[in-house]
TORVO-549536 format. One record per atom (N, C-alpha, C, O): x, y, z. Coordinates in steps of 0.001 Angstrom, whole numbers, plus 500000, padded with zeros to 6 digits. Each point is the difference from the previous one (the first is absolute). Example, Ala and Ser with C-alpha at 12.3 -4.5 7.8 and 13.67 -1.06 7.14 Angstrom:
2
513190494310507800/499110501190500000/500900501200500000/501036499981500665/498614501069498615/500820501190500060/499230501090500730/500509501108500169/
//
This chain:
324
332584767585703519/500826500149501203/499205500718501074/499564501134499803/500244498207501337/499230500580501094/500692501240500563/499358501038500159/501928498877500144/500775501144500494/501339500005499282/500783499058500119/499475502017499128/501237500032499209/501099500851500638/501052500202499393/498717500297501821/500992500899500595/501398499395500104/500965500670499630/499194498098500857/501365499471500116/500715499839498662/501217499819499962/498035500245498949/500587499837498673/500402501332499377/500727500036499008/498792501062501584/500241501311499378/500362501112500977/500348501099499568/499580498645501737/500003501059500994/501130499794501013/500254498879500441/500420502219499921/501064499961501003/499856501233500897/499919501126499509/500051498654501803/499916501121500940/501258500037500859/500334499027500676/500366502119499289/501222500196500777/499633500737501283/499515501131499949/500712498238501196/499506500510501267/501086500644500859/501193499800499770/498376500970501215/500895500766500868/501049499116500650/501158500403500116/498459498395500312/500907499133500753/500968499210499122/500766499182500510/499207501052498177/500879499277499084/499327498842499299/500487499519498977/498401500034501564/499316498858499387/499375500383498665/499656501158499763/500207497852499381/499304500159498728/498883498966499966/500236498814500229/498558501634499487/498860499094499926/499273500207498678/500271500949499264/498810498152500453/499305500056498716/498656500714500088/499295500123498998/500346500351502201/498832500869500141/500097500678501360/501070500007500607/497835500559499878/499992500713501267/500555499121501123/499574498853500135/501363501651500672/500582499187501073/498976499437500975/500226498947500595/498650501743499575/498953499498500881/499217498847499407/499270499305500707/500885500494497995/499235498961499321/500793498720499770/499413498940499782/501909501147500265/500815498815499725/501171499957500977/500609501027500300/499698497781500189/501024499853501043/501410499842499435/500945500564500552/499213498699498383/501328499590499542/500664501061499126/499423500409498992/501774500046501371/500754500891499108/500694499198498904/500249498803500150/500057501869498755/500705499315498904/501449500482499872/500730499547499119/499682501370501760/501375500470499958/500212501192500901/499114500385500764/502084500205499141/500384501156500809/500726500991499093/501093499712499511/498300501456500266/500578500973499060/501314500592500500/500741500597499218/499562499249502077/501257500522500532/501191499151499575/501133500481499972/498606498240499694/501095499074499697/499920499374498618/500953499354499565/497938500822499740/499818499363498705/499591501030498954/499440501049500321/500851498628498424/499531500839498905/498528499679499723/499490498965500430/499845501919498859/498603499759499639/499864498708499203/499066499229500220/501858500532498860/499944498803499165/500187498742500838/499295499011499794/501647501013501150/500205498840500873/498757499690500816/499632498837500163/499728502191500343/498790499801500804/498882499412499148/499332499052500413/500464501511498399/498896499589499136/500146498552499531/499002499315499774/502235500223500080/500254498641499499/500341499017501115/500464498894499724/499315501489501516/500400499169501136/499087498791500183/498873499965499505/501651499039501225/499211498815500331/498815500364500882/498937499390499881/501225501592501002/498887500431500855/498873500610499176/498823499809500308/501540500925498644/498974500579499129/499217498895499299/498774500070499905/501923498918499609/499319498881499343/499109499236500979/498929499518499632/501527500376501618/499205499311501022/498676500724500231/498951499362500098/501093501961499990/498767500769500176/499089499833498788/498790499826500148/501793500226498648/499180499820498791/499345498628499979/498838499871499614/501903499100500801/499425498660500035/498850499905500992/499063499229499786/500993501541501295/498907499960500979/498697500525499407/498915499672500480/501199501147498473/498811500508499310/499500498984498991/498810499686499969/502098499793499196/499566499065498966/499541498675500588/499212499290499376/501270500363501821/499542498778500676/498699500240500781/499406499061500530/500163502190499533/498789500396500712/500094499723501501/498979499814500661/502229500158499871/500135499799501443/499981501331500744/499532500074501136/500981500989498215/500057501342500598/500605499944501409/499567500713500905/501449498420499257/500528499719501335/500715501186500639/500194500019501215/500195500954497995/500682501162500563/499079501221500113/500432501056500463/498324498809499125/499078501127499944/499199500143501294/499708499010500672/499947502214499664/499143500280501146/498555500045499510/499551501011499458/499737497900500733/498651499889499451/499006500940500679/498945500299499441/501387500162501752/499065500860500723/499919501401499395/498953500644500067/502141499828499344/500015501387499519/500140500135498487/499674501055499456/500794497922499852/500167500108498546/498636500013499306/499246499035500121/500421502037499155/498697500052499336/499860498971498886/498884499625499639/502245499912499812/499951498992498943/499499498656500526/499467499194499238/500705500564502068/499658498693500560/498651499984500707/499632498996500609/499636502100499318/498721500061500700/498981499005499451/499051499628500691/501149499947498075/499047499056499399/500678498666499688/499621499292499067/501385500389501734/500792498798499751/499160498737499938/500293499097499216/498656500830501611/499196498786500038/499293499720498673/499527498887499771/500402502109499364/499314499824498724/500964499657498858/499576499828498858/501719500074501456/500981499759498949/500232498511499789/499854499212500935/500510500389497837/500295498594499743/501301499581500669/500817500844500371/499370497863499780/501235499488500589/501139500050498972/499785500234498811/501418499542501687/501182500044499146/499890499009498847/499476498897500154/501032501523498683/500073499079498867/501411499448499826/500314499360498996/500545500906502019/501365499473499949/500954500809499160/501130499567499773/498451501608499750/500865500828499162/501168500529500805/499912500119501222/501198500205498092/501125500630500688/500298501348499362/499372500384499014/501586500326501553/500263501362499562/500497500079498567/499886501058499381/500659497870500068/500532500043498637/498902500234498973/500281500418498877/498481499318501495/498894500198499066/499505501443499987/499084500335499249/501516500521501580/499548501376500111/501150500954499733/501136499742500398/498572501346498937/501018500995499696/500470500676501289/499198500493500794/502119499517499388/500593500682501146/500745501212499462/501070499868499406/498364501301500801/500586501232499477/499749501128500984/498852500289500340/502208500346500113/499871501087500965/499385501221499320/500594500584499093/498211499790501357/499280501121499406/499694501112501000/499706501130499610/500363498543501687/499629500992501008/500944499916501195/500241498918500536/500287502219499871/500857500086501179/499409501028500954/499726501138499620/500084498443501617/499589500922501060/501261500431500745/500689499177500602/499602502117499351/501169500553500677/499544500536501357/499441501093500099/500807498124500925/499518500321501343/501165499887500985/499958499219500951/501081501579498798/501274499854500696/500133500842501254/500961499838500752/498087501065499491/500077500889501155/498631500129500651/498970499801499356/501033500534501921/498748500272500699/499814501491500266/499118500392500763/501715500440498605/499914501450500156/498613500511499612/499448499604498973/499994501282501862/498680500569499713/499842501312500743/500601500201501055/498592500687498395/499719501281500660/498815499918500952/499697500973500690/499619497866499360/498882499802500919/500335498909501012/500940499226499816/498273500729501254/500160498937501001/498642499346500248/499483500033501117/499953499381497853/498681499372500105/500035498921501089/500872499131499955/498214500895501017/500032499034501102/499942498546499551/500531499123500681/498832500611498183/499919498628499512/501338499489499494/500183498795499831/500747502107499929/501261499637499342/501222500172500897/500906499167499977/499126501913500818/501218500297500780/499678500863501209/498976500681500056/501932499267500908/499823500760501242/500818501276500037/499784500848500866/501155499303498204/500843501195500001/500370500364498567/499903499183499084/500519502053500751/500395500489498678/501292499323499562/500954499899500771/499063499638497982/501214499408499423/500507500952498930/499418500099498919/501667500601501384/500554500974499072/500969499376499022/500413498852500164/499951501911498815/500920499514498968/501403499830500577/500482500836500764/500157498071498855/501376499738500407/500913500066498773/499543499993498857/501746500071501418/500957500005498902/499866498709499196/499829498921500567/500249501198498135/499826498843499122/501231499105500076/501088500406499593/498748498379500926/501157499104500109/500295499344498657/499198500058499068/501964499324500860/500510499466498730/499090498943499397/499733500017498798/499792499066502031/499203498896499459/498658500487499471/499532499519498968/499840501435501728/498729500538499521/500187500799498718/499187499907499081/501876500870500859/500258500753498778/500259499067498828/499505500224498895/501278498724501352/500316499051498920/498744499351499447/499796499985498786/499353499474502093/498842499268499502/498989500950499362/499307499617499057/500597501622501446/499102500981499377/500462500323498589/499191500062499074/502103500141500766/500527500278498658/499847498786499086/499776500158498800/500342498639501747/499792498791499197/498553499922499500/499750499639498850/499311500701502022/498585499992499602/499756501052498922/499316499730499013/501239501464501169/499836501066499001/500636499605498675/499445500276498936/501712499081501121/500679499567498778/499152498974499251/499868500075498779/499562498972501947/499128498999499388/498769500661499394/499587499656498893/499833501287501829/498822500728499536/500307500780498719/499151500090499113/502046500468500783/500370500788498827/500282499137498775/499934500484498870/500383498230501349/500362499112498887/498850499135499520/499973499591498839/499077500127502041/498933499056499689/498697500723499710/499806501144500414/499309498188498878/498667500540499741/498950499178500742/500271498878500428/498548501675499719/498886499333500667/500335499649501447/499589498953500501/501149501914500160/500329499826501410/499272501036500845/499706501104499541/500012498522501693/499434500932500972/500895500023501228/500422498952500489/499865502238500005/500676500138501296/499058500733500933/499464501058499669/500345498354501518/499130500578501011/500833500609501126/500983499408500446/498621501764500002/500649500733501085/498911500469500965/499063500625499503/500943499165501748/500693499070500834/498952499469500945/499074500739500332/501011498032500120/498977499449500863/500269500167501478/499250499469500820/501803501256499549/500375500050501416/500270501419500498/500706500178500993/498754500812498346/500218501383500403/499505500932498912/499098499653499237/501489501525500692/499587500996499002/501106500198498962/501075500498500332/498670499115498410/501056500101498981/500527501411499777/501156500178499619/498003500826500617/500466501374499795/500971500473501084/500509501119499935/499748498021501067/500985500327501038/501170499024500006/500962500212500739/498988498732498465/500989498922500080/501125500198498988/499746500218498816/501485499706501651/501149500234499126/500068498986498865/500388500348498885/499238498397501384/500047498986498947/498958500275498922/500298499912498809/498478500422501607/498950500297499021/500354501236499182/499805500018498784/500715501015501876/500358501229499294/501171499763499054/500062500591498922/500876498535501486/501114499650499117/499484499281498759/500420500302498883/498670498748501312/499431499294498852/499324500979499046/500223499942498791/498958500952501740/499270500944499155/500943500925499233/499680500441498896/501478499853501688/500957500878499324/500846499267498965/500630500630499150/499383498026500922/500852499205499100/499294499514498742/500660499650499022/498006500322500985/499292499410498864/499992500955498811/499929501219500157/500145498196498656/499977500761498758/499112499265498998/500175498799499792/498891501889499594/499112499359499036/500634499987498620/500494501017499514/499482497807499863/500499499821498637/499026499097499257/499016499532500572/501262500225498151/499164499062499239/500071498600500590/499068499209499851/502050500484500827/500209498654500541/499171499725501245/499785498838500344/499740502209500346/499237499760501232/498728500850500074/499528500320501091/499937500034497781/498896500971499947/498697499486500602/499098500792500272/500783497899499941/498764499430500573/500125499742501503/499104499416500610/501986501010499971/500202499757501434/499112500879500856/499520501049499572/500273498483501669/499106500691500920/500677500232501350/500822499201500449/498814501906500180/500408500304501371/498733500100500835/499058500708499646/500936498574501464/498827500024500889/500435500482501376/500976499495500554/498310501472499999/500321500580501292/499007499535501066/498787500085499807/501737499424501317/499207499829501213/500326501206500869/501107500088500531/497966500833499627/500333501284500598/498896500483500922/498840499613499857/501537501249501106/498957500641500805/499482501259499316/499035500607500465/501600499790498435/499477501079499164/500321501409500454/499820500946499234/500649499219501994/500130501351500554/501141500802499381/500015501227500093/500943498090499275/501155500687499425/500029499955498474/500944500493499382/498041498925500018/500015499818498548/500070501327499248/500856500183499134/498256500728501193/499941501265499264/501325500764500132/500436500651499051/500186499272502093/501234500728500264/501213499362499327/500872500711499501/499193497955500479/501254499320499642/500028499340498631/501083499805499450/497761499841499973/500032499206498775/500661500746498840/500636499372499154/499227501928500792/500574500779498895/501523499919499938/500598500378498993/500030499134502068/501459499866500024/500489498841499140/501204499841499796/497864499345499697/500380498785499266/499333499971498626/499150499147499744/501228501778499369/499347500073498682/500205498752499161/499132499652499199/502004499660500967/500224498779499224/499027498903500407/499474499286499145/500284500575502158/499039498999500478/498595500319499512/499211499096499725/500484502174500171/498667500434499599/499676499627498557/498835500030499604/502170499622499611/499772499619498608/499472498575499861/499491499624498944/500630499585502116/499519498616499950/498518499931500357/499403500995500412/500015497824499426/498649499745500483/500080499936501529/500694499144500549/498605501749500129/500071500063501461/498620499768500593/499010500576499550/500941498572501466/498774499727500743/500317500122501485/501166499980500394/497792500146500435/500301500080501430/498836499582500869/498836500104499613/501509499413501586/499064499761501084/500289501047501066/501155500203500375/497809500460500113/500155501031501019/499225499592501249/498788499793499942/501912500090501187/499362499619501253/499171501138500571/500484501125500124/498273498585500223/499125501027500569/499412499566501339/499995500789500945/499508497970499165/499565499403501270/498954500820500756/499890499888501220/499349500927498071/499000500839500665/499123500665498954/500306499999498808/498595500569501673/499144500805499133/499814501403500516/499281500801499404/501382499503501730/499904501340500583/501375500454500476/500895499188500231/499250502118499908/501248500595500469/500380499473501382/501158499650500232/497880500290500681/500287499611501377/500564498579500079/500997499764500683/498373499302498628/500457498615500045/501305499825499233/500883499255500427/499237501433498440/501241499914499232/501205500404500846/501025499318499981/498864501762500745/501153500522500732/500305499193501262/501020500222500651/498086498834499693/500303498998501030/500681498792499368/501058499561500451/498321499910498500/500502498773499388/501260500207499171/500812499085499864/499355502114499581/501203500304499216/500776501089500747/500187501111499507/500251498531501688/500589500950500940/501176500763499375/500926499412499442/498998501912500673/501014500864499398/499572500556498659/500608500944499496/498352498481499920/499499500474498717/498929501058500172/499303500036501014/500571500823497991/498949501025500007/498996499687498902/500372499680498871/498366500415501472/498898499674499086/500126500772498690/499834499433498920/500458501858501179/500086500815498789/501133499536499088/499901500103498777/501178499385501825/501130499544499190/499679498712499239/500374499849498837/498930499224501830/499674498753499300/498971500257498902/500091499408498924/498932501464501328/499020500321498954/500687500681498817/499663499733498846/501297501144501439/500771500646498938/500811498973499224/500096500073498775/500482498976501936/500788498955499342/499150499111499106/500420499633498903/498386500020501564/499091499184499188/499591500759498744/499990499441498903/499678501816501263/499619500836498862/501139500103498989/499767499929498793/501453500236501691/501176500052499125/500165498683499256/500238499989498792/499636498897501930/500223498684499401/498974499680498922/500362499485498942/498372500810501306/498976499678499000/500150500842498746/499578499590498918/501015501570501220/500246500852498841/501241499573499227/500140500317498819/500769498954501855/501319499725499424/500214498545499612/500643499720498988/498829499354501797/500318498587499846/498882499227499301/498856500451499938/501498498383499541/499052499220499208/498912499332500834/498849499910499573/501519499624501611/499033499291500851/500293500369501444/501144499926500449/497815500475500278/500162500380501397/498958499263500829/498804500059499715/501669499246501317/499104499305500927/500248500503501412/501144500222500395/497784499957500362/500130500309501414/500039498693500789/499302499042499669/501525500932501380/500115498835500870/499361500337501342/500339501001500632/498744498158499787/499247500207501242/500143498732500832/499357498988499722/501499501079501310/500190498857500891/498964500101501120/499968500970500757/499204498018499324/498846499993500885/500397499893501467/500877499209500346/498491501574500515/500097499821501442/498764500596500666/499145500593499342/500782499239501966/498773500347500717/499638501478499894/498822500353500035/502179500511499835/499685501436500001/499744500583498611/499765501202499874/500279497959499076/499804500592498672/498967499298499118/499637500537498953/499880498286501432/499160499248499071/498700500717499668/499437499794498925/500082501045501986/498768500737499735/500218501145499001/499038500610499535/502216499675500142/500329501073499052/500313499469498604/500433500759499132/499354497960500647/500361499392498718/499283500658498826/500622500278498975/498076499974501164/499268500621498898/500498501419499751/500032500447498854/500354500265502193/500565501338499824/501315499938499229/500283500860499166/500516498117501122/501260499837499271/499737499724498523/500712500506499132/498270498696500588/499622499737498616/499592501303499315/500368500235498849/498887500599501837/499565501274499421/501176500930499738/499987500756499029/501033499196501829/501224500775499759/500702499482498750/500452500782499164/499636497890500713/500619499400498813/499262500425498730/500626500298498983/498053499727501080/499209500428498852/500256501468499673/500229500359498845/499731500475502176/500135501443499788/501366500387499424/500100500930499199/500940498357501211/501355500352499571/500452499219498764/501123500179499531/498014498964499947/500303499337498735/500833498743500094/500692499647499045/499259499660502099/500746498743500134/499355498898499163/498825500078499642/501952498916500061/499510498862499224/499458498888500890/499157499212499573/501333500725501675/499724498830500828/500189500379501469/500763500909500328/498525498373500549/500291500056501428/500115498560500492/499136499168499720/501924500550501004/500311498643500432/499891499926501529/500755500657500718/498311498547499760/499824499785501428/500724498720500405/499994499015499262/500627501005501911/500700498794500448/499930499871501510/499823500983500720/500320497777499745/500047499730501432/501329500464500563/501029499899499331/498958500609501889/501237500428500635/500761498785500518/499409498993500392/501902501125499601/500868498987500583/500743500629501170/500168501218500063/500270497944500855/500789500499501130/501478499845499664/500534498892499981/500115502236499755/501423499996499637/500891500165501229/501160500397499888/498288499296501286/500792500055501221/499927501320500740/500709500197500987/498437500717498546/499889501303500666/498960499991501113/499964500916500821/499193498060499212/498972499904501023/500131498679500752/500526499019499475/498989500977501753/499848498734500711/498887499206499318/499221500555499225/500708498161501061/498961499178499388/498616500478500402/499080499987499183/500759500435502069/498685500462500456/499600501303499330/498829500188499670/502134500726500121/499704501261499326/499640499752498535/499083500620499463/501647498470499903/499698499660498607/498567499460499887/499261500391499097/500354498729501799/498661499411499936/498903501043500207/498904499856499458/501378501192501320/499032501084500165/499775500748498696/498905500501499745/502126499572499434/499935500775498763/499531499173498796/499463500547499036/500741498146501026/499798499138498829/498544499581499848/499630498879500349/499549502021499130/498562499713499870/499707498931498956/498891499467499957/502081500215499208/499762498973498980/499979498594500593/499567499058499337/500898500790501907/500045498676500625/498635499664500599/499493500754500830/499903498126498764/498713499599500589/500123499908501523/500984499483500528/498007501024500156/500042500025501459/500293501379500550/499725500281501166/500837500586497992/500182501387500440/498625500618500232/499081499737499225/500749501081501824/498676500573500299/499370500776498850/498775500100499923/502046500451499181/499470500789498891/500106499275498655/499813500608498946/500482498112501096/500209499257498744/498746500006499124/500086500259498800/498768499463501784/498771499942499200/499679501362499392/499528500086498866/500729500969501888/499770501356499487/500928500281498820/499579500571498994/501684499024501136/500950500154498892/499511499269498756/500007500565498906/499572498189501252/499549499203498847/498804500674499325/499964500107498774/499065500344502010/498814500661499437/500396501244499200/499518500210498886/501358500606501687/500418501231499330/500755499691498720/499746500618498966/501177498435501090/500838499730498830/499229499302498889/500340500154498827/498646499093501513/499189499380498954/499116501021499299/499468499729498923/500374501436501679/499148501030499397/500795501064499243/499409500917499429/501933498975500558/500818501017499333/499736500005498500/499868498945499380/500055502257500041/499683500129498584/500809501130499366/500359500974500662/499921498875498042/500584501085499213/499648499809498539/500039498882499485/499620502197499853/499715499949498569/501245500273499158/499989499780498789/501082500697501843/501143500480499232/501327499344500381/500929499964499194/499161499523502019/501265499485500508/499867498509500285/499012499564500592/501975499658498990/499977498568500294/500254499785501492/500954500548500553/498198498657500098/500175499654501409/500592498600500071/499390499037499537/501808500852501048/500716498732500076/500139499618501474/500609500736500777/498840498134499603/500007499584501398/501231499163500384/500152499662501174/500690500011497922/501278499283500227/499849498966501124/499263499027499843/501430501176501294/500040498994501065/498715499929500821/499897499173500907/499134501671498795/498717499949500719/498966499138499279/498909499764500518/501437499774498300/499032499274499167/499411498794500713/498784499810499999/502071499373500610/499503498780500666/499067500337501146/498960499362500166/501405501638500627/499181500390501153/498609500443499547/498995499621500601/500955501179498341/498736500554499541/499134498978499263/498789500181499876/501833498748499637/499252498970499262/499449498905500896/499272499122499537/501072500926501749/499510498944500898/498521500183500271/499404499211500733/
//
């Protein structure tokens, strides 16, 4: 199976849509968590349609420009006519991304602070449904959160307070997408969650204090370093996330050295996307990964020379650019 996400993966998004992977990577939703149960969404005709687009090798709903799975599409064989019935369809991973609440205002993501709001009925219901499924099933992963900071989000905190480890779910995993600044302060409030296998990605986007506090606006360098140190001591796998732009690409090796020093397992570099916070012209000034940018060649030279003896370097969405 070239891409198995639609067969095992469900992402619940802020706007009510449910998709089978990152919303920026796939256009077609498979349901709406505000009006449907998880089971109805997973067994829907739209879900089967997305799965068929994979087995038919058409990828008609996928964004080929940003999906790292499709960067080598030209080297893949053509469809063999298989359909989804030949592949196991089993929900194994849920991304809980129901709020955009965050303690930072990173310019790449938002223009203003999004504070916590009262938990509405539909969000509480679906969060409890996810926690209930997690408590009953084994070999499941729940990810928190792709659209803000889980340590500030009422839905993520509710999920963490609802999970209970038993023999029936002892192999389950919790994965955090976090800016790391609140981990040391808040994680101890969830001892039940801490009993599971926990992994996390921590956004850093810099190799120095000065650049970090620009790119992760509202964050303090000392807090993120403390959070990374806490995570590597506590969690099974810790990766730093470094979203490339014009003001940070020269600090990539420094970020790798920070990952090494603090005991991270991996650092993941990725191309920046425009989430509507910048004009097109401003985005193009920052997007050094795009050929034609005045600093593109310098970026390529630097990134091809990155090295680490201890930390895995993952180029994710930059792979195609660097292989040209």
